[in-house]
C-alpha positions in Angstrom: -14.8 -263.1 34.8 -16.2 -260.1 36.4 -16.5 -257.1 33.9 -15.8 -253.3 35.3 -15.3 -249.9 33.8 -12.7 -250.3 31.0 -11.3 -253.6 32.3 -12.2 -257.2 33.5 -11.3 -259.1 36.7 -10.9 -262.7 37.4 -9.7 -264.9 40.0 -6.2 -266.6 39.7 -4.4 -269.4 41.5 -0.6 -269.8 40.7 0.9 -273.1 41.6 4.6 -272.3 42.9 5.5 -275.9 43.6 4.9 -276.3 47.4 1.7 -274.1 47.5 -0.7 -272.0 45.6 -1.1 -268.6 45.7 -4.5 -267.0 45.1 -5.3 -263.8 43.9 -6.9 -261.6 41.1 -5.8 -260.4 37.6 -7.2 -257.3 35.9 -7.3 -257.4 32.3 -7.6 -254.0 30.2 -10.3 -253.6 27.5 -9.3 -254.6 23.7 -6.9 -257.4 22.1 -3.6 -256.9 23.7 -1.1 -258.0 24.2 -0.4 -255.4 27.0 2.4 -254.6 29.6 2.1 -256.3 32.8 2.6 -255.7 36.6 2.5 -257.6 39.7 1.6 -255.8 42.8 2.4 -257.2 46.2 1.2 -256.3 49.6 3.1 -256.1 53.1 3.3 -258.5 55.9 0.1 -259.1 57.9 -1.8 -257.5 55.1 -3.7 -258.6 51.9 -4.1 -258.3 48.3 -6.8 -255.9 48.7 -4.5 -253.2 49.6 -3.3 -253.2 46.0 -6.7 -253.6 44.3 -7.2 -250.0 43.7 -3.7 -249.7 41.9 -4.4 -252.9 39.9 -7.9 -251.2 38.7 -6.1 -248.0 37.8 -3.4 -249.8 35.8 -5.7 -252.1 34.0 -7.9 -248.9 33.3 -4.6 -247.5 31.6 -3.9 -250.5 29.6 -1.6 -252.6 31.8 -2.3 -256.1 33.1 -2.2 -256.2 36.7 -1.8 -259.2 38.9 -2.4 -259.0 42.7 -2.2 -262.1 45.1 -2.0 -262.8 48.8 1.6 -263.7 49.7 2.1 -267.3 51.0 0.7 -267.7 54.5 -1.6 -264.7 54.0 -5.0 -264.4 53.2 -6.3 -267.0 50.5 -3.0 -268.2 49.6 -1.6 -271.7 51.2 1.6 -272.3 53.0 3.3 -270.6 56.0 5.4 -267.6 55.8 8.8 -268.3 56.8 11.2 -265.7 55.2 10.2 -267.0 51.6 8.8 -264.8 48.9 11.3 -263.7 46.4 11.2 -267.0 44.7 7.3 -266.9 44.5 7.7 -263.5 42.9 10.0 -265.0 40.4 7.6 -267.9 39.6 4.6 -265.2 39.3 6.6 -263.5 36.8 7.0 -266.6 34.7 3.3 -267.3 35.0 2.3 -264.0 33.9 4.8 -264.0 31.1 3.2 -267.0 29.7 -0.3 -265.4 29.4 -1.2 -264.8 25.7 -2.4 -261.3 26.5 0.8 -260.0 28.1 4.1 -258.7 26.7 6.7 -260.7 28.5 9.4 -258.2 28.1 7.2 -255.6 29.8 6.5 -256.7 33.0 6.9 -254.5 36.3 6.9 -255.1 39.9 5.4 -253.0 42.7 5.5 -253.9 46.3 4.8 -252.2 49.7 7.1 -252.9 52.9 7.6 -256.7 52.8 6.3 -256.7 49.3 8.8 -253.8 48.5 11.6 -255.9 49.9 10.6 -259.0 47.8 10.2 -257.3 44.5 13.7 -255.7 44.9 15.4 -259.2 45.7 13.3 -260.6 42.8 14.4 -257.9 40.3 18.1 -258.5 41.1 17.5 -262.3 40.1 15.1 -262.0 37.2 16.2 -260.5 34.0 12.4 -260.4 32.6 11.6 -257.3 35.0 11.3 -254.1 33.0 10.6 -251.7 35.8 10.3 -252.0 39.7 8.6 -249.6 42.3 9.3 -250.1 45.8 7.1 -248.5 48.5 8.6 -248.2 51.8 10.6 -251.5 51.5 11.2 -253.4 54.7 14.7 -252.8 55.7 17.4 -255.5 56.4 17.7 -254.3 60.2 13.8 -254.1 60.7 14.0 -256.7 63.5 16.9 -255.2 65.2 15.2 -251.9 65.2 12.1 -253.5 66.7 14.3 -255.0 69.5 14.3 -251.7 71.6 13.6 -253.3 75.0 14.3 -256.5 77.0 11.0 -258.2 75.4 12.2 -257.1 72.0 15.7 -258.4 72.3 14.6 -261.8 73.8 12.2 -262.1 70.8 15.3 -261.6 68.5 17.6 -264.1 70.2 14.9 -266.7 70.9 12.1 -266.4 68.6 9.1 -268.5 68.5 9.6 -271.7 66.3 6.3 -273.0 66.0 3.5 -271.8 63.5 1.5 -268.8 64.8 -1.8 -267.8 63.3 -3.1 -264.2 63.3 -5.1 -262.4 64.2 -4.8 -264.2 67.4 -2.0 -263.9 70.1 0.1 -261.0 70.6 2.9 -260.1 68.3 6.1 -261.2 69.8 8.6 -258.5 70.5 6.3 -255.6 69.6 5.2 -253.2 72.5 1.7 -253.3 73.8 0.4 -250.5 71.4 2.0 -251.5 68.3 1.1 -255.2 68.8 -2.7 -254.3 69.6 -2.8 -252.1 66.9 -1.5 -254.8 64.2 -3.8 -257.3 65.5 -7.0 -254.8 65.5 -5.9 -253.8 61.9 -6.0 -257.4 60.8 -9.4 -258.0 62.2 -10.9 -254.8 60.8 -9.7 -255.7 57.4 -10.2 -259.6 57.5 -6.4 -260.1 57.0 -4.9 -263.6 57.9 -1.3 -264.7 58.4 0.5 -267.8 59.3 4.2 -267.3 60.1 7.0 -269.0 61.7 9.1 -266.1 63.4 12.3 -268.1 63.8 12.7 -269.0 60.3 11.5 -265.4 59.2 14.2 -263.8 61.2 17.1 -266.2 60.3 16.7 -266.0 56.6 15.6 -262.2 56.6 19.1 -260.8 55.5 20.0 -263.7 53.3 19.9 -261.4 50.2 20.6 -257.7 51.5 18.8 -255.0 49.6 21.8 -252.9 49.2 23.3 -255.8 47.3 20.0 -256.4 45.6 19.7 -252.6 44.3 23.5 -252.7 43.3 23.6 -255.9 41.2 20.0 -255.8 39.5 20.1 -255.4 35.7 20.0 -251.8 34.6 16.2 -251.3 34.7 14.3 -248.3 36.1 13.8 -248.3 39.8 11.5 -246.3 41.9 11.8 -245.8 45.5 9.2 -244.3 47.4 9.0 -243.7 51.2 7.5 -241.2 53.9 9.9 -239.2 56.0 7.5 -239.9 59.1 7.6 -243.7 58.4 8.1 -245.4 62.1 7.4 -249.0 60.7 10.2 -248.8 58.1 12.4 -245.9 58.8 12.9 -243.6 55.8 16.9 -243.5 56.2 17.3 -246.9 55.1 15.4 -246.3 51.7 17.6 -243.1 51.3 20.8 -245.4 51.7 19.4 -247.8 49.2 19.1 -245.0 46.7 22.6 -244.1 47.1 23.9 -247.5 46.8 21.7 -248.5 43.6 23.1 -248.7 40.1 21.3 -246.4 37.7 18.8 -245.8 36.6 17.1 -245.1 40.1 15.0 -242.3 41.4 14.0 -241.9 45.1 10.6 -240.0 45.7 10.5 -238.6 49.2 7.2 -237.8 50.8 7.8 -235.2 53.4 4.9 -236.0 55.6 4.4 -239.4 54.7 3.9 -242.4 57.0 4.1 -246.2 56.2 0.9 -246.4 54.6 1.0 -243.3 52.5 3.0 -244.7 49.3 -0.3 -246.7 48.4 -2.7 -244.0 49.3 -4.6 -242.4 46.4 -2.4 -239.2 46.0 0.9 -240.9 45.8 -0.5 -244.0 44.0 -1.4 -241.8 41.0 2.0 -240.5 40.5 4.0 -243.9 40.8 1.5 -245.4 38.5 2.1 -242.7 35.8 5.8 -243.4 36.3 5.4 -247.1 36.1 3.2 -247.0 32.9 5.7 -244.6 31.1 8.5 -247.3 31.9 6.5 -250.3 30.8 4.8 -249.1 27.5 7.0 -249.5 24.3 7.7 -246.0 22.9 5.3 -246.2 19.9 2.5 -247.1 22.6 3.5 -244.0 24.6 3.5 -241.7 21.5 0.1 -243.1 20.5 -1.5 -242.4 23.9 0.0 -238.8 24.0 -1.5 -238.3 20.5 -4.9 -239.5 21.5 -5.0 -237.4 24.8 
């Protein structure tokens, strides 16, 4: 276990049946038990994107779990559209830890991770609060199919496992594909994916259904208006379709990465902490401040 300012960090391996998800857990100082949160990155990224948020949460008294999605980073398996069931199993794993309040577990996800936490929250009654950062929309692949190559990719996607960084991204224009691959190389990201299965299962649980039928737990949607990777209009529609309590936080000049950047991150961390802490803990914290 590695000690840091106000919290500790240790590596974890979560067995989800057919593979192992590898990540880190950040533990607040003190006896506990504490509220908990699971933070998920997006497609073709890795858990280190969520590391600053996990550290801030732990410093504020919330156990924070981050891991690489299946087929990403250090985790095993191949990404083929799965993910929500992995989230549910990670919730169960976290709830079993003696230092965590099982009824006070929240979910945070960006892009693909945002999509997965919305679906998991609709299926898992243990979730106390959800923050979805620029969630990947149902029509993501249709929106990407803007030219002949993109339409061909959507109709006849590759059925073999493709390992990234490496080949070009099917269906993406040359600039977007080059930028994604270079970002993966620069940050040391890894992804193994079957595009055909991912596309075929993408809309198996539509997001509007997920936000409508979820248990009545606090939901925060955060999205930048200038996001071109996951258009803002879809999250706006989710906010209109969601059962209460739901809040949409619009970032007027935000792009796809803005929601997990430092200024925005501090705002949704405060929101999450407020909704995860029992009332007496919130009162005690305010008195101490």
